C-alpha positions in Angstrom: 132.6 52.3 80.8 135.5 50.2 80.9 137.5 50.3 84.2 141.1 48.9 83.8 144.0 48.9 86.2 147.5 50.1 85.0 150.2 49.0 87.0 153.9 50.1 87.2 155.9 48.0 84.6 158.9 48.2 87.1 156.9 45.5 89.1 156.9 43.0 86.3 159.2 41.3 83.7 158.5 39.5 80.6 160.2 36.2 80.3 160.4 35.1 76.4 161.3 31.5 76.2 162.3 29.9 73.0 162.1 25.9 73.0 161.5 23.0 70.7 157.9 22.2 69.8 156.1 20.2 72.3 157.7 21.6 75.3 155.8 25.0 76.1 152.6 22.8 77.6 155.3 21.6 80.2 156.3 25.0 81.0 152.8 26.3 81.1 151.8 23.5 83.4 154.4 24.0 85.8 153.8 27.9 86.2 150.2 27.2 86.7 150.6 24.6 89.4 153.3 27.1 91.2 150.3 29.6 91.0 152.7 32.1 89.2 150.2 32.5 86.2 150.1 30.9 82.4 151.3 32.4 79.4 151.0 32.8 75.8 152.1 30.4 73.3 153.3 31.2 69.7 154.7 29.0 67.0 157.8 29.7 64.9 161.1 28.0 63.2 164.6 28.5 64.5 167.7 29.5 62.4 170.6 29.3 64.8 173.6 29.2 62.9 175.3 25.9 64.9 172.1 23.7 64.3 172.8 21.1 62.1 169.8 20.6 59.6 168.5 17.5 58.4 168.2 17.1 54.5 164.6 15.7 53.5 164.1 15.4 49.9 166.9 17.8 49.1 165.4 20.5 51.3 166.3 22.1 54.6 164.5 21.1 57.5 164.0 23.7 60.2 162.7 22.4 63.4 159.5 24.4 64.7 159.8 26.3 67.7 157.5 27.3 70.6 157.8 30.9 71.8 156.5 31.3 75.2 155.6 34.9 76.6 155.4 34.7 80.5 154.4 37.9 82.5 155.4 37.5 86.0 155.8 39.9 89.2 159.3 41.0 89.7 159.6 39.0 93.2 158.7 36.0 91.5 161.2 36.0 88.5 163.8 34.0 90.0 161.2 31.3 90.8 159.7 31.2 87.3 163.1 30.9 85.9 163.9 28.1 88.0 160.8 26.3 87.0 161.4 27.1 83.4 165.1 25.7 83.5 163.8 22.7 85.5 161.0 21.9 82.8 163.2 22.7 79.7 167.0 22.2 80.8 167.9 25.4 79.3 171.2 25.3 81.1 172.3 22.4 78.7 173.2 23.0 75.2 170.8 22.8 72.4 167.8 23.0 74.7 166.6 26.5 73.9 167.0 30.0 75.4 165.2 32.4 77.5 165.3 36.2 78.1 163.8 39.0 80.4 162.6 42.1 79.4 161.5 45.1 81.6 158.1 46.1 81.2 156.9 49.7 81.0 153.3 49.4 82.1 150.8 46.5 82.6 147.1 46.8 81.7 144.3 44.1 82.2 146.2 41.9 85.1 143.9 42.8 87.6 144.0 39.1 89.1 147.6 39.5 90.0 146.6 42.5 92.4 144.3 40.3 94.2 146.3 37.1 94.2 148.0 36.6 97.7 151.7 37.9 97.6 153.7 34.7 98.2 157.1 33.3 96.8 156.1 29.6 97.5 155.8 27.2 94.8 155.4 23.4 94.3 158.8 22.7 92.7 162.3 22.2 93.9 165.0 23.0 91.6 168.4 21.7 92.1 170.3 23.0 89.1 171.1 26.7 89.9 170.8 29.6 87.4 174.2 31.0 86.5 174.0 34.6 85.1 175.8 35.1 81.8 178.5 37.5 81.9 177.6 38.9 78.5 174.7 41.7 78.1 172.2 41.4 75.3 169.9 43.2 73.3 166.8 41.8 71.5 166.3 43.3 67.8 162.8 42.6 66.8 162.5 43.0 62.9 158.9 43.0 61.1 159.1 42.3 57.6 156.9 41.5 54.7 156.3 37.8 54.2 159.6 36.3 52.2 161.9 38.7 53.5 162.8 37.1 57.1 165.8 34.8 55.6 167.6 37.9 54.5 167.4 39.4 57.9 168.6 36.2 59.4 171.3 36.0 56.6 172.4 39.6 57.3 172.5 39.4 61.1 174.5 36.3 60.9 177.2 37.9 58.6 177.1 40.7 61.3 178.0 38.6 64.2 174.6 37.1 65.3 174.2 33.6 66.0 170.7 33.3 64.3 167.1 34.1 65.1 163.5 33.0 65.7 161.2 33.6 63.0 157.3 34.2 63.8 154.4 34.9 61.4 151.8 37.6 61.6 149.9 39.9 59.6 150.4 43.6 59.0 147.5 46.3 59.7 149.3 49.5 59.2 147.3 52.2 57.5 149.7 52.1 54.3 149.7 48.4 53.9 146.3 47.4 52.8 145.8 46.4 49.2 142.3 46.2 47.4 141.1 42.9 45.6 137.6 43.0 44.5 136.7 45.8 46.7 138.1 44.0 49.9 140.9 44.9 52.1 143.9 42.4 52.0 146.2 42.7 55.2 149.8 41.1 53.9 151.4 38.6 55.8 154.3 39.3 58.1 157.4 37.8 59.4 158.9 38.7 62.7 162.3 38.1 63.5 163.6 37.7 67.3 167.3 38.3 67.2 169.2 38.1 70.6 172.5 39.7 70.3 175.6 40.7 72.0 175.0 44.4 73.3 178.4 45.3 71.7 177.4 43.9 68.1 173.9 45.5 68.3 174.5 48.7 66.2 176.5 46.6 63.3 173.8 44.0 63.3 171.0 46.5 63.2 172.8 48.5 60.4 173.4 44.8 58.5 169.6 44.4 58.7 168.9 47.6 57.7 171.0 47.4 54.5 169.8 43.8 53.6 166.0 44.7 53.4 166.3 48.3 53.3 164.2 49.2 56.3 164.8 53.0 55.5 162.4 52.8 52.6 158.7 53.0 52.8 156.3 49.9 53.4 159.5 47.8 53.8 159.4 47.0 57.7 160.6 48.1 61.1 163.1 47.1 63.5 163.4 48.1 66.9 165.7 46.9 70.0 164.9 45.9 73.5 167.2 45.9 76.4 167.5 42.5 77.7 167.6 42.2 81.8 168.8 38.5 82.1 169.6 35.6 79.5 169.5 31.8 80.0 170.7 29.1 77.6 172.5 31.6 75.3 176.0 31.5 77.1 177.5 28.4 75.5 177.0 29.7 72.0 179.3 32.8 73.0 182.2 30.7 74.3 
């Protein structure tokens, strides 16, 4: 019998941090040192509209990104954000972004229950975090390999600043093809687009029109409410 602990999601927050490649290790080391916990790192690539791309052999060079998922207790959210800002300089333009998503339920984090409740850490942060006056949504779009650029282009034309692309693979019941009797799970591209809440509907409709998400086996998009955002406000000025 498997025993697990299910905890109220209102006690936890998911911090999503997107930074240049090579920075994630600093964030993980700092949060571990402060006894907050670790995180999960994904590799992706950025597409921000105000990024100046270098030309290498006539091809656009898009810098690789690291996406960090950090699940933290609500009472340690501000402390964790302070550490992330200190290690990444997110309060400066061009360093990356971080945003907070409310979690509905948590399973498998039993060590969080037994760890002493403390807000003390090993870091002193001098730069205060300023809340962004603009409210944001996160649009998560999952499409077949090769369609992410269309999603990003459509989102930009509808008012988004850009997005971050992550690669994955699908396991839907209608998605498996056969080759020599073996199942093939097609590659997927996941696009994370942080948008002004007032523009969510128009951007979502533009994405749907561009990649035809209302047709079978094309993909899916959903919207998550963002509780707090850091490093994005300068883009909206």
